[in-house]
Short mmCIF file of the C-alpha atoms (twelve columns), coordinates in Angstrom:
data_MODEL
# 
_entry.id   MODEL 
# 
loop_
_atom_site.group_PDB 
_atom_site.id 
_atom_site.type_symbol 
_atom_site.label_atom_id 
_atom_site.label_alt_id 
_atom_site.label_comp_id 
_atom_site.label_asym_id 
_atom_site.label_seq_id 
_atom_site.Cartn_x 
_atom_site.Cartn_y 
_atom_site.Cartn_z 
_atom_site.pdbx_PDB_model_num 
ATOM 1   C CA . UNK A 1   -7.803  15.969  -13.700 1 
ATOM 2   C CA . UNK A 2   -7.356  12.130  -14.410 1 
ATOM 3   C CA . UNK A 3   -9.333  8.851   -13.341 1 
ATOM 4   C CA . UNK A 4   -9.112  8.226   -9.579  1 
ATOM 5   C CA . UNK A 5   -10.207 5.003   -7.746  1 
ATOM 6   C CA . UNK A 6   -11.063 4.343   -3.740  1 
ATOM 7   C CA . UNK A 7   -10.793 0.746   -4.227  1 
ATOM 8   C CA . UNK A 8   -13.186 -1.576  -1.427  1 
ATOM 9   C CA . UNK A 9   -13.992 1.648   -0.441  1 
ATOM 10  C CA . UNK A 10  -17.030 -0.063  1.385   1 
ATOM 11  C CA . UNK A 11  -19.168 2.787   2.877   1 
ATOM 12  C CA . UNK A 12  -16.916 5.245   2.649   1 
ATOM 13  C CA . UNK A 13  -17.417 6.484   -0.982  1 
ATOM 14  C CA . UNK A 14  -15.788 9.957   -1.975  1 
ATOM 15  C CA . UNK A 15  -16.977 12.900  -4.162  1 
ATOM 16  C CA . UNK A 16  -14.680 13.034  -6.972  1 
ATOM 17  C CA . UNK A 17  -13.277 9.739   -7.100  1 
ATOM 18  C CA . UNK A 18  -14.325 6.207   -8.791  1 
ATOM 19  C CA . UNK A 19  -15.627 4.117   -5.599  1 
ATOM 20  C CA . UNK A 20  -15.171 0.569   -6.724  1 
ATOM 21  C CA . UNK A 21  -16.244 -2.078  -4.116  1 
ATOM 22  C CA . UNK A 22  -17.198 -5.868  -4.493  1 
ATOM 23  C CA . UNK A 23  -20.874 -4.665  -2.828  1 
ATOM 24  C CA . UNK A 24  -23.104 -2.452  -4.172  1 
ATOM 25  C CA . UNK A 25  -23.685 -0.400  -1.694  1 
ATOM 26  C CA . UNK A 26  -25.052 3.512   -2.023  1 
ATOM 27  C CA . UNK A 27  -22.591 5.724   -3.329  1 
ATOM 28  C CA . UNK A 28  -20.132 2.857   -5.409  1 
ATOM 29  C CA . UNK A 29  -19.982 3.286   -9.018  1 
ATOM 30  C CA . UNK A 30  -18.368 0.049   -10.051 1 
ATOM 31  C CA . UNK A 31  -18.887 -3.334  -8.605  1 
ATOM 32  C CA . UNK A 32  -16.110 -5.835  -8.572  1 
ATOM 33  C CA . UNK A 33  -14.218 -8.140  -6.940  1 
ATOM 34  C CA . UNK A 34  -11.011 -7.621  -5.990  1 
ATOM 35  C CA . UNK A 35  -9.940  -10.441 -5.095  1 
ATOM 36  C CA . UNK A 36  -10.367 -11.533 -8.596  1 
ATOM 37  C CA . UNK A 37  -8.318  -9.691  -10.496 1 
ATOM 38  C CA . UNK A 38  -5.965  -12.660 -11.713 1 
ATOM 39  C CA . UNK A 39  -9.003  -14.331 -13.584 1 
ATOM 40  C CA . UNK A 40  -10.801 -11.386 -14.036 1 
ATOM 41  C CA . UNK A 41  -9.631  -7.419  -15.128 1 
ATOM 42  C CA . UNK A 42  -10.882 -4.311  -13.836 1 
ATOM 43  C CA . UNK A 43  -13.647 -2.618  -15.908 1 
ATOM 44  C CA . UNK A 44  -10.548 0.012   -16.949 1 
ATOM 45  C CA . UNK A 45  -8.594  0.264   -19.741 1 
ATOM 46  C CA . UNK A 46  -3.998  0.264   -19.983 1 
ATOM 47  C CA . UNK A 47  -2.662  3.386   -18.260 1 
ATOM 48  C CA . UNK A 48  -6.101  4.907   -17.674 1 
ATOM 49  C CA . UNK A 49  -6.109  5.626   -14.086 1 
ATOM 50  C CA . UNK A 50  -4.043  8.530   -12.051 1 
ATOM 51  C CA . UNK A 51  -4.701  7.472   -8.559  1 
ATOM 52  C CA . UNK A 52  -5.550  4.907   -6.106  1 
ATOM 53  C CA . UNK A 53  -6.574  4.945   -2.597  1 
ATOM 54  C CA . UNK A 54  -6.413  1.740   -0.781  1 
ATOM 55  C CA . UNK A 55  -7.894  2.423   2.911   1 
ATOM 56  C CA . UNK A 56  -7.835  -0.816  5.014   1 
ATOM 57  C CA . UNK A 57  -8.167  -2.818  2.081   1 
ATOM 58  C CA . UNK A 58  -4.900  -5.166  0.730   1 
ATOM 59  C CA . UNK A 59  -4.864  -6.470  4.359   1 
ATOM 60  C CA . UNK A 60  -8.191  -8.318  3.783   1 
ATOM 61  C CA . UNK A 61  -6.781  -9.487  -0.170  1 
ATOM 62  C CA . UNK A 62  -5.560  -12.887 -0.635  1 
ATOM 63  C CA . UNK A 63  -4.017  -12.797 -3.959  1 
ATOM 64  C CA . UNK A 64  -1.928  -9.236  -3.264  1 
ATOM 65  C CA . UNK A 65  0.465   -9.874  -6.518  1 
ATOM 66  C CA . UNK A 66  -2.986  -10.403 -8.330  1 
ATOM 67  C CA . UNK A 67  -4.428  -7.404  -7.243  1 
ATOM 68  C CA . UNK A 68  -0.972  -4.876  -7.872  1 
ATOM 69  C CA . UNK A 69  -0.227  -6.464  -11.108 1 
ATOM 70  C CA . UNK A 70  -3.505  -5.538  -12.778 1 
ATOM 71  C CA . UNK A 71  -3.492  -2.362  -10.970 1 
ATOM 72  C CA . UNK A 72  -0.400  -1.557  -12.818 1 
ATOM 73  C CA . UNK A 73  -2.104  -2.664  -15.865 1 
ATOM 74  C CA . UNK A 74  -4.668  0.069   -15.702 1 
ATOM 75  C CA . UNK A 75  -2.192  2.653   -13.884 1 
ATOM 76  C CA . UNK A 76  -0.515  5.513   -16.508 1 
ATOM 77  C CA . UNK A 77  3.725   5.663   -16.017 1 
ATOM 78  C CA . UNK A 78  4.064   7.995   -12.549 1 
ATOM 79  C CA . UNK A 79  0.720   6.692   -11.081 1 
ATOM 80  C CA . UNK A 80  0.390   6.917   -7.527  1 
ATOM 81  C CA . UNK A 81  -1.125  4.230   -5.158  1 
ATOM 82  C CA . UNK A 82  -2.472  5.087   -1.095  1 
ATOM 83  C CA . UNK A 83  -2.285  2.163   0.823   1 
ATOM 84  C CA . UNK A 84  -3.318  2.605   4.366   1 
ATOM 85  C CA . UNK A 85  -2.986  -0.712  6.902   1 
ATOM 86  C CA . UNK A 86  -2.024  -1.937  10.215  1 
ATOM 87  C CA . UNK A 87  1.311   -2.159  10.823  1 
ATOM 88  C CA . UNK A 88  2.094   -6.281  10.871  1 
ATOM 89  C CA . UNK A 89  3.440   -5.534  14.599  1 
ATOM 90  C CA . UNK A 90  0.436   -4.757  16.196  1 
ATOM 91  C CA . UNK A 91  -2.736  -6.490  17.647  1 
ATOM 92  C CA . UNK A 92  -5.086  -4.388  14.924  1 
ATOM 93  C CA . UNK A 93  -3.169  -6.621  11.972  1 
ATOM 94  C CA . UNK A 94  -3.641  -10.191 13.801  1 
ATOM 95  C CA . UNK A 95  -7.065  -9.601  15.469  1 
ATOM 96  C CA . UNK A 96  -9.500  -9.519  12.789  1 
ATOM 97  C CA . UNK A 97  -10.100 -12.662 11.268  1 
ATOM 98  C CA . UNK A 98  -10.886 -11.054 7.656   1 
ATOM 99  C CA . UNK A 99  -7.330  -10.559 7.158   1 
ATOM 100 C CA . UNK A 100 -5.469  -12.173 5.418   1 
ATOM 101 C CA . UNK A 101 -1.821  -10.377 5.048   1 
ATOM 102 C CA . UNK A 102 0.225   -8.658  7.795   1 
ATOM 103 C CA . UNK A 103 2.689   -5.481  6.229   1 
ATOM 104 C CA . UNK A 104 5.594   -4.475  7.173   1 
ATOM 105 C CA . UNK A 105 8.332   -2.136  6.073   1 
ATOM 106 C CA . UNK A 106 9.852   -4.122  2.935   1 
ATOM 107 C CA . UNK A 107 6.605   -6.160  2.495   1 
ATOM 108 C CA . UNK A 108 5.599   -2.795  -0.284  1 
ATOM 109 C CA . UNK A 109 9.350   -4.050  -1.606  1 
ATOM 110 C CA . UNK A 110 7.433   -7.014  -3.407  1 
ATOM 111 C CA . UNK A 111 5.024   -4.910  -5.439  1 
ATOM 112 C CA . UNK A 112 8.164   -4.228  -7.620  1 
ATOM 113 C CA . UNK A 113 10.390  -6.105  -10.077 1 
ATOM 114 C CA . UNK A 114 14.054  -5.434  -8.432  1 
ATOM 115 C CA . UNK A 115 12.979  -7.787  -5.270  1 
ATOM 116 C CA . UNK A 116 12.943  -10.502 -7.293  1 
ATOM 117 C CA . UNK A 117 16.418  -11.211 -8.147  1 
ATOM 118 C CA . UNK A 118 16.493  -14.720 -6.260  1 
ATOM 119 C CA . UNK A 119 13.282  -16.099 -7.747  1 
ATOM 120 C CA . UNK A 120 10.334  -15.664 -10.404 1 
ATOM 121 C CA . UNK A 121 7.125   -16.038 -9.062  1 
ATOM 122 C CA . UNK A 122 5.068   -14.740 -12.685 1 
ATOM 123 C CA . UNK A 123 4.221   -11.263 -11.134 1 
ATOM 124 C CA . UNK A 124 4.306   -8.722  -13.885 1 
ATOM 125 C CA . UNK A 125 3.982   -5.476  -11.736 1 
ATOM 126 C CA . UNK A 126 6.386   -2.745  -10.388 1 
ATOM 127 C CA . UNK A 127 5.686   -0.140  -7.923  1 
ATOM 128 C CA . UNK A 128 8.219   1.757   -6.546  1 
ATOM 129 C CA . UNK A 129 7.343   2.260   -3.069  1 
ATOM 130 C CA . UNK A 130 8.512   6.329   -2.349  1 
ATOM 131 C CA . UNK A 131 7.256   6.406   1.178   1 
ATOM 132 C CA . UNK A 132 5.997   4.711   4.184   1 
ATOM 133 C CA . UNK A 133 4.352   6.935   7.482   1 
ATOM 134 C CA . UNK A 134 3.900   5.555   10.520  1 
ATOM 135 C CA . UNK A 135 1.304   6.297   12.486  1 
ATOM 136 C CA . UNK A 136 2.323   6.732   16.450  1 
ATOM 137 C CA . UNK A 137 1.200   7.244   19.958  1 
ATOM 138 C CA . UNK A 138 1.989   11.058  20.688  1 
ATOM 139 C CA . UNK A 139 2.398   10.495  24.604  1 
ATOM 140 C CA . UNK A 140 4.511   7.195   24.587  1 
ATOM 141 C CA . UNK A 141 6.846   8.441   21.744  1 
ATOM 142 C CA . UNK A 142 6.940   12.678  23.103  1 
ATOM 143 C CA . UNK A 143 9.810   13.666  22.623  1 
ATOM 144 C CA . UNK A 144 11.731  10.992  21.202  1 
ATOM 145 C CA . UNK A 145 13.703  11.190  17.769  1 
ATOM 146 C CA . UNK A 146 11.840  9.552   14.475  1 
ATOM 147 C CA . UNK A 147 15.483  6.977   14.540  1 
ATOM 148 C CA . UNK A 148 14.206  5.955   18.251  1 
ATOM 149 C CA . UNK A 149 10.924  5.561   17.260  1 
ATOM 150 C CA . UNK A 150 12.173  3.814   14.549  1 
ATOM 151 C CA . UNK A 151 14.484  1.342   16.308  1 
ATOM 152 C CA . UNK A 152 11.042  0.826   18.542  1 
ATOM 153 C CA . UNK A 153 9.116   -0.433  15.935  1 
ATOM 154 C CA . UNK A 154 11.357  -2.951  14.952  1 
ATOM 155 C CA . UNK A 155 12.005  -4.352  18.263  1 
ATOM 156 C CA . UNK A 156 8.558   -4.326  20.462  1 
ATOM 157 C CA . UNK A 157 4.898   -4.871  19.281  1 
ATOM 158 C CA . UNK A 158 1.887   -2.344  19.214  1 
ATOM 159 C CA . UNK A 159 3.819   0.753   18.371  1 
ATOM 160 C CA . UNK A 160 2.219   1.872   15.520  1 
ATOM 161 C CA . UNK A 161 -0.925  2.352   15.145  1 
ATOM 162 C CA . UNK A 162 -1.369  2.601   11.517  1 
ATOM 163 C CA . UNK A 163 0.980   2.241   8.445   1 
ATOM 164 C CA . UNK A 164 0.562   4.162   4.985   1 
ATOM 165 C CA . UNK A 165 2.457   3.729   2.018   1 
ATOM 166 C CA . UNK A 166 2.908   6.319   -0.883  1 
ATOM 167 C CA . UNK A 167 3.732   4.401   -4.236  1 
ATOM 168 C CA . UNK A 168 4.429   4.863   -7.438  1 
ATOM 169 C CA . UNK A 169 3.739   2.915   -10.874 1 
ATOM 170 C CA . UNK A 170 6.606   2.065   -12.692 1 
ATOM 171 C CA . UNK A 171 6.450   1.841   -17.069 1 
ATOM 172 C CA . UNK A 172 8.154   -0.204  -18.581 1 
ATOM 173 C CA . UNK A 173 8.971   -2.606  -15.447 1 
ATOM 174 C CA . UNK A 174 12.203  -2.831  -14.662 1 
ATOM 175 C CA . UNK A 175 14.848  -5.721  -14.577 1 
ATOM 176 C CA . UNK A 176 14.370  -8.106  -11.583 1 
ATOM 177 C CA . UNK A 177 17.671  -6.912  -10.158 1 
ATOM 178 C CA . UNK A 178 18.708  -6.151  -6.553  1 
ATOM 179 C CA . UNK A 179 21.197  -2.895  -7.989  1 
ATOM 180 C CA . UNK A 180 17.252  -1.382  -8.996  1 
ATOM 181 C CA . UNK A 181 15.988  -1.891  -5.457  1 
ATOM 182 C CA . UNK A 182 15.457  1.920   -3.454  1 
ATOM 183 C CA . UNK A 183 14.300  2.070   -0.108  1 
ATOM 184 C CA . UNK A 184 11.682  3.965   0.475   1 
ATOM 185 C CA . UNK A 185 11.905  7.261   3.278   1 
ATOM 186 C CA . UNK A 186 10.522  6.377   6.424   1 
ATOM 187 C CA . UNK A 187 8.054   9.219   8.383   1 
ATOM 188 C CA . UNK A 188 7.286   8.710   12.024  1 
ATOM 189 C CA . UNK A 189 4.320   11.174  12.797  1 
ATOM 190 C CA . UNK A 190 2.247   11.579  15.813  1 
ATOM 191 C CA . UNK A 191 0.656   14.923  17.526  1 
ATOM 192 C CA . UNK A 192 0.772   16.260  13.836  1 
ATOM 193 C CA . UNK A 193 4.234   17.071  13.586  1 
ATOM 194 C CA . UNK A 194 6.001   14.528  11.186  1 
ATOM 195 C CA . UNK A 195 9.385   14.136  11.103  1 
ATOM 196 C CA . UNK A 196 11.550  12.304  8.663   1 
ATOM 197 C CA . UNK A 197 13.784  9.313   9.504   1 
ATOM 198 C CA . UNK A 198 17.128  8.671   7.584   1 
ATOM 199 C CA . UNK A 199 17.249  5.107   8.832   1 
ATOM 200 C CA . UNK A 200 16.445  2.651   6.012   1 
ATOM 201 C CA . UNK A 201 13.738  0.451   5.831   1 
# 
């Protein structure tokens, strides 16, 4: 079984994973500052990691491009990264003063190379967003088609309680070419009954 990193784990350490946090809490295997990835490499070899979990971590990181580039370095080709975060259009994304960024459906595209066809910010990682799951309130959205819920998400606040993005490491990195952009599948999940929305992000 390949190497799996639970990044910014805090007290939520997982068995079978290498638990990484900035603080040496009980269960933490590796102490590392994810905010300093641009200047201080994580203690893992190039292409060594099969799976990453960042559960309510990335919104706390100021240098998101720095960490995603470093994770790309240590990812094997095709490695997966699961990123859980508040949805940008929610009070939860704004009210925590330790949050540095809000994430929306298209935000994860900026962790790929094809999004940089207009400008070069020096970022050299490449992650393809495969799927984004939006978790919504069951009672408020029961009976609605996924496409109708997605329309609400785009127009109103506080529809989404949590967003989960699934990314895949692309190696070698692609060209900064708009034609290479691929929209992820968007899934609306509520009451344990996921439904796939065909509308592009």
